[in-house]
C-alpha positions as CSV (number, residue, x, y, z in Angstrom):
1,M,-44.5,-42.2,-152.9
2,H,-47.9,-40.5,-152.7
3,W,-49.7,-41.9,-149.8
4,K,-52.8,-42.6,-151.6
5,L,-50.8,-44.7,-154.1
6,K,-49.2,-46.6,-151.4
7,A,-52.5,-47.2,-149.7
8,A,-53.9,-48.6,-153.0
9,V,-51.0,-51.0,-153.4
10,Q,-51.5,-52.2,-149.8
11,N,-55.1,-52.7,-150.3
12,A,-54.6,-54.7,-153.3
13,M,-52.1,-56.8,-151.5
14,G,-54.6,-57.2,-148.5
15,K,-57.0,-58.7,-150.8
16,L,-54.8,-61.7,-151.8
17,P,-54.2,-64.7,-149.6
18,P,-51.5,-64.2,-147.0
19,D,-49.3,-67.0,-148.4
20,L,-49.3,-65.3,-151.7
21,A,-49.4,-61.7,-150.6
22,N,-46.7,-61.6,-147.9
23,P,-43.9,-62.7,-150.0
24,I,-44.8,-60.1,-152.8
25,Y,-45.3,-57.4,-150.2
26,Y,-41.8,-58.3,-148.7
27,R,-40.2,-58.0,-152.1
28,L,-41.9,-54.5,-152.5
29,Q,-40.5,-53.4,-149.2
30,K,-37.1,-54.7,-150.2
31,S,-37.1,-52.8,-153.5
32,F,-39.0,-49.7,-152.6
33,G,-39.9,-49.5,-148.9
34,G,-38.3,-49.5,-145.4
35,L,-36.4,-52.7,-145.9
36,R,-34.2,-51.3,-148.7
37,H,-31.3,-50.6,-146.3
38,P,-32.3,-51.9,-142.9
39,T,-29.8,-51.8,-139.9
40,P,-30.3,-53.2,-136.4
41,V,-29.5,-49.9,-134.6
42,S,-32.9,-48.5,-133.9
43,R,-34.2,-51.7,-132.5
44,L,-31.0,-52.3,-130.4
45,Q,-31.7,-48.7,-128.9
46,A,-35.3,-49.7,-128.5
47,G,-34.2,-52.6,-126.3
48,I,-31.8,-50.4,-124.3
49,E,-34.7,-48.1,-123.7
50,V,-37.0,-50.9,-122.5
51,V,-34.3,-51.9,-120.1
52,R,-33.7,-48.5,-118.9
53,R,-37.4,-48.1,-118.0
54,I,-37.5,-51.4,-116.3
55,R,-34.7,-50.3,-114.1
56,Q,-36.2,-47.1,-113.4
57,F,-38.9,-48.8,-111.5
58,G,-36.5,-51.0,-109.6
59,R,-37.0,-54.1,-111.4
60,P,-34.1,-56.5,-112.4
61,V,-33.3,-57.4,-115.9
62,E,-30.8,-60.2,-115.5
63,S,-32.4,-63.6,-116.1
64,A,-35.9,-62.0,-116.4
65,V,-38.4,-63.5,-118.7
66,F,-39.7,-61.4,-121.5
67,L,-42.7,-61.6,-123.8
68,E,-42.5,-59.4,-126.9
69,V,-45.8,-58.8,-128.8
70,G,-45.2,-58.3,-132.6
71,T,-41.9,-59.6,-133.8
72,G,-41.8,-58.3,-137.4
73,H,-39.1,-59.2,-139.9
74,Q,-36.1,-59.3,-137.4
75,V,-35.2,-60.0,-133.8
76,N,-33.1,-57.1,-132.9
77,L,-35.2,-55.9,-129.9
78,P,-35.1,-59.3,-128.3
79,L,-31.3,-59.5,-129.1
80,S,-30.8,-56.2,-127.5
81,L,-32.5,-57.5,-124.3
82,W,-30.4,-60.6,-124.3
83,L,-27.2,-58.5,-124.7
84,C,-28.5,-56.5,-121.6
85,G,-28.6,-59.6,-119.5
86,A,-32.1,-60.9,-120.1
87,G,-33.0,-64.7,-119.6
88,R,-35.7,-66.2,-121.8
89,I,-37.2,-64.0,-124.4
90,I,-40.5,-65.3,-126.1
91,T,-41.5,-63.1,-129.2
92,V,-44.9,-63.8,-130.8
93,D,-46.5,-62.6,-134.0
94,L,-49.9,-63.2,-135.7
95,N,-48.2,-63.7,-138.9
96,R,-44.8,-65.4,-139.8
97,Y,-43.0,-62.4,-141.0
98,L,-39.5,-63.2,-139.7
99,Q,-36.8,-63.2,-142.5
100,E,-33.7,-65.3,-142.0
101,Q,-31.6,-63.2,-144.6
102,L,-32.5,-59.9,-142.7
103,V,-31.3,-61.8,-139.5
104,V,-28.1,-62.8,-141.2
105,D,-27.5,-59.4,-142.6
106,D,-28.0,-57.9,-139.1
107,I,-25.4,-60.3,-137.6
108,A,-23.0,-59.2,-140.4
109,Y,-23.7,-55.6,-139.6
110,L,-22.8,-56.3,-135.8
111,R,-19.6,-57.8,-136.8
112,S,-18.6,-54.9,-139.1
113,H,-19.6,-52.3,-136.6
114,E,-18.3,-53.7,-133.3
115,E,-17.3,-50.3,-131.9
116,E,-20.6,-48.7,-132.8
117,V,-22.5,-51.4,-131.0
118,R,-20.3,-51.3,-127.9
119,N,-20.9,-47.6,-127.7
120,L,-24.6,-48.2,-127.9
121,F,-24.4,-50.4,-124.9
122,A,-21.8,-48.3,-123.1
123,E,-24.1,-47.2,-120.2
124,I,-25.7,-50.4,-119.2
125,P,-24.8,-51.7,-115.7
126,Q,-23.8,-55.3,-116.6
127,R,-21.0,-54.4,-118.9
128,G,-19.1,-57.6,-118.4
129,L,-22.1,-59.7,-119.2
130,F,-22.7,-57.7,-122.4
131,E,-19.0,-58.2,-123.5
132,E,-19.2,-61.8,-122.8
133,R,-22.5,-62.3,-124.8
134,F,-21.5,-60.0,-127.5
135,E,-18.3,-62.1,-128.3
136,Q,-20.5,-65.2,-128.2
137,L,-22.9,-63.8,-130.7
138,L,-19.9,-62.5,-133.0
139,S,-18.4,-66.0,-133.0
140,A,-21.1,-68.5,-132.8
141,A,-24.2,-67.0,-134.6
142,N,-24.3,-67.6,-138.5
143,S,-27.9,-68.4,-139.0
144,L,-31.3,-67.7,-137.6
145,D,-31.4,-71.0,-135.9
146,E,-27.9,-70.5,-134.3
147,L,-29.0,-67.1,-133.2
148,L,-32.2,-68.3,-131.6
149,S,-30.3,-71.1,-129.9
150,L,-27.5,-69.1,-128.5
151,T,-29.7,-66.3,-127.1
152,D,-32.7,-68.4,-125.9
153,I,-35.1,-66.3,-128.0
154,Q,-38.2,-68.3,-128.8
155,Y,-40.2,-67.2,-132.0
156,W,-44.0,-68.1,-132.0
157,A,-45.7,-67.4,-135.1
158,P,-48.6,-67.6,-136.0
159,A,-49.5,-67.0,-132.5
160,D,-52.2,-65.1,-130.8
161,A,-50.9,-62.7,-128.0
162,G,-54.4,-62.7,-126.4
163,N,-54.4,-66.4,-125.9
164,L,-50.9,-68.0,-125.3
165,A,-49.9,-71.4,-124.0
166,L,-48.0,-70.1,-121.2
167,A,-48.6,-70.7,-117.4
168,A,-50.0,-67.9,-115.3
169,R,-47.5,-65.5,-113.5
170,S,-44.6,-66.9,-115.8
171,I,-43.1,-63.7,-117.2
172,D,-41.6,-60.6,-115.9
173,C,-42.1,-58.1,-118.7
174,H,-44.7,-57.7,-121.5
175,I,-43.3,-55.4,-124.1
176,S,-43.7,-54.2,-127.7
177,F,-42.3,-51.4,-129.7
178,T,-44.4,-49.5,-132.2
179,V,-46.9,-52.4,-132.5
180,L,-50.0,-51.5,-130.3
181,E,-51.2,-49.0,-132.7
182,H,-51.7,-51.6,-135.3
183,I,-54.1,-53.7,-133.2
184,P,-57.9,-53.2,-133.1
185,T,-59.1,-51.9,-129.7
186,A,-61.0,-55.2,-128.8
187,V,-57.9,-57.3,-129.6
188,L,-55.8,-54.9,-127.4
189,K,-58.0,-55.6,-124.5
190,Q,-57.6,-59.1,-124.8
191,I,-53.8,-58.8,-125.2
192,F,-53.6,-56.7,-122.1
193,Q,-55.9,-59.1,-120.1
194,E,-53.7,-62.0,-121.1
195,G,-50.6,-60.0,-120.2
196,H,-52.2,-59.4,-116.8
197,R,-52.6,-63.2,-116.5
198,L,-49.0,-64.0,-117.5
199,L,-47.2,-61.2,-115.4
200,R,-45.8,-61.9,-112.1
201,P,-47.3,-59.6,-109.3
202,D,-44.2,-57.3,-109.6
203,G,-44.1,-57.6,-113.5
204,L,-44.3,-54.8,-116.0
205,F,-46.0,-53.8,-119.0
206,V,-43.4,-51.7,-121.1
207,H,-44.6,-50.6,-124.6
208,C,-43.7,-47.8,-127.0
209,I,-46.6,-46.6,-129.1
210,D,-46.5,-44.6,-132.4
211,F,-49.5,-42.4,-132.7
212,T,-48.4,-40.9,-136.2
213,D,-50.0,-41.3,-139.6
214,H,-47.5,-44.0,-140.9
215,F,-48.2,-42.6,-144.5
216,A,-46.3,-39.4,-143.4
217,H,-43.2,-41.6,-142.9
218,S,-42.9,-42.0,-146.7
219,D,-44.8,-39.0,-147.9
220,E,-43.4,-35.6,-146.8
221,K,-46.2,-33.8,-148.1
222,V,-48.7,-35.1,-145.4
223,S,-48.5,-34.4,-141.7
224,S,-48.5,-36.9,-138.9
225,V,-52.0,-36.1,-138.1
226,N,-53.2,-36.3,-141.7
227,F,-55.5,-39.4,-140.9
228,L,-57.3,-37.8,-138.2
229,Q,-59.5,-36.0,-140.8
230,F,-61.2,-39.2,-142.0
231,S,-64.3,-41.0,-140.4
232,E,-64.0,-44.6,-139.4
233,N,-65.7,-45.8,-142.7
234,E,-63.3,-43.6,-144.8
235,W,-60.2,-44.6,-143.0
236,S,-61.2,-48.2,-143.3
237,C,-61.5,-48.0,-147.0
238,L,-58.1,-46.2,-147.2
239,A,-56.1,-48.3,-144.9
240,G,-58.1,-51.1,-143.4
241,N,-55.8,-53.9,-144.5
242,R,-53.3,-56.0,-142.7
243,Y,-50.4,-54.0,-144.0
244,M,-51.3,-50.6,-142.8
245,F,-54.0,-50.9,-140.3
246,H,-53.7,-48.2,-137.5
247,N,-56.3,-48.0,-134.8
248,R,-55.8,-44.2,-134.4
249,L,-56.1,-44.2,-130.8
250,R,-54.9,-41.2,-129.0
251,V,-52.9,-41.2,-125.9
252,D,-56.0,-40.3,-123.8
253,E,-57.9,-43.4,-125.2
254,F,-54.9,-45.6,-124.3
255,R,-55.0,-44.3,-120.9
256,G,-58.6,-45.0,-120.6
257,L,-58.3,-48.5,-122.0
258,L,-55.8,-49.4,-119.3
259,A,-58.0,-47.9,-116.6
260,E,-61.1,-49.9,-117.9
261,L,-58.7,-53.0,-117.3
262,N,-57.6,-51.8,-113.9
263,L,-54.0,-51.8,-114.8
264,E,-51.8,-49.2,-112.9
265,I,-50.2,-46.8,-115.1
266,L,-46.7,-45.9,-113.7
267,A,-45.6,-43.8,-116.6
268,L,-47.0,-42.6,-119.9
269,D,-44.3,-40.2,-121.3
270,T,-45.4,-38.5,-124.5
271,K,-43.5,-36.8,-127.2
272,V,-45.6,-34.2,-129.1
273,D,-45.0,-33.4,-132.9
274,E,-44.6,-29.6,-132.8
275,A,-45.2,-29.4,-136.7
276,A,-48.5,-31.2,-136.2
277,M,-49.5,-28.9,-133.4
278,Q,-49.2,-26.0,-135.9
279,V,-51.1,-27.8,-138.4
280,L,-54.0,-28.3,-136.0
281,R,-53.8,-24.6,-134.7
282,N,-54.1,-23.6,-138.4
283,G,-57.5,-25.2,-138.6
284,F,-56.9,-28.7,-140.0
285,P,-60.2,-30.3,-140.4
286,L,-60.7,-33.1,-138.0
287,D,-63.4,-36.0,-137.9
288,E,-65.9,-35.9,-135.1
289,R,-64.1,-38.5,-133.1
290,F,-61.0,-36.3,-132.7
291,R,-62.5,-32.8,-132.7
292,H,-63.2,-32.5,-129.0
293,K,-59.6,-33.3,-128.0
294,D,-56.9,-30.8,-127.5
295,C,-54.2,-30.1,-129.9
296,Q,-51.5,-31.7,-127.8
297,T,-53.5,-35.0,-127.5
298,N,-54.1,-35.2,-131.2
299,A,-50.5,-34.3,-132.0
300,A,-48.9,-36.9,-129.8
301,A,-46.2,-38.6,-131.8
302,E,-45.1,-41.5,-129.6
303,A,-45.4,-42.5,-125.9
304,W,-43.6,-44.9,-123.6
305,L,-46.0,-46.7,-121.4
306,V,-45.0,-48.6,-118.2
307,A,-47.8,-50.2,-116.2
308,S,-48.1,-52.8,-113.6
309,P,-50.9,-55.6,-113.2
310,G,-52.3,-53.5,-110.4
311,R,-55.7,-54.8,-109.2
312,A,-57.3,-58.0,-110.7
313,A,-58.7,-57.2,-114.1
């Protein structure tokens, strides 16, 4: 689909009340978008990667308390953490997007692809615990409520990740996967400040950020940096709705945001889109906001951020 047509549809949906628009937009995604043939694999892999990065910095995963920002339509990332040995997992979302049928479909996928799933988790240290929990999942979870009860995944929505009813220093890991790019900068600051309050002194922020123009995911005619040509007003008119909002923060701006909040960055591993680098080198026109940045910064496709509470914010 041409990205401007998709943007027009999303803007139209965004003008409707959420209670009316969200079910319609979900049906559109099921019929024409990314929810046509969803599988749990990519989010299971994301959970495994979160665990790998936590262990990389010497923190335990077993029985740890996690807070996920941005649940979405499924709970596969929290489920992956549970299979890796996590304890309590709280997943919060500003809107109630979670869909029971998608969760039931994911459970069915796990049952029909047991060997594939076991291979995904082959390298985790607590293999025995994984096998025990995986067998419990396959035999005991047949609905969303049963899954949440079995895994101690707590779904809070609507919920404000910048102001949660949790005690200070009550979580071990503050995580998200391709969510932070959809949040306005001022709100991001509140979320990280709240995360600082909630994390134990040895806790970690672990977040994966997608820097690409998401319209490029469905329109191969545009590059991942296509949206960098527009001014703030132009971009707001094109995609300033709740379904496609992207703050367009570059990796250097995320680094600056965390520095402003006095959080200690332990890792900021960035993957660059080489095709986008070539587009930029060929003179792609950039808005003033991005013109002074180097090509590598603008062409960042994603980054894994690991940070600690550091000094008091």
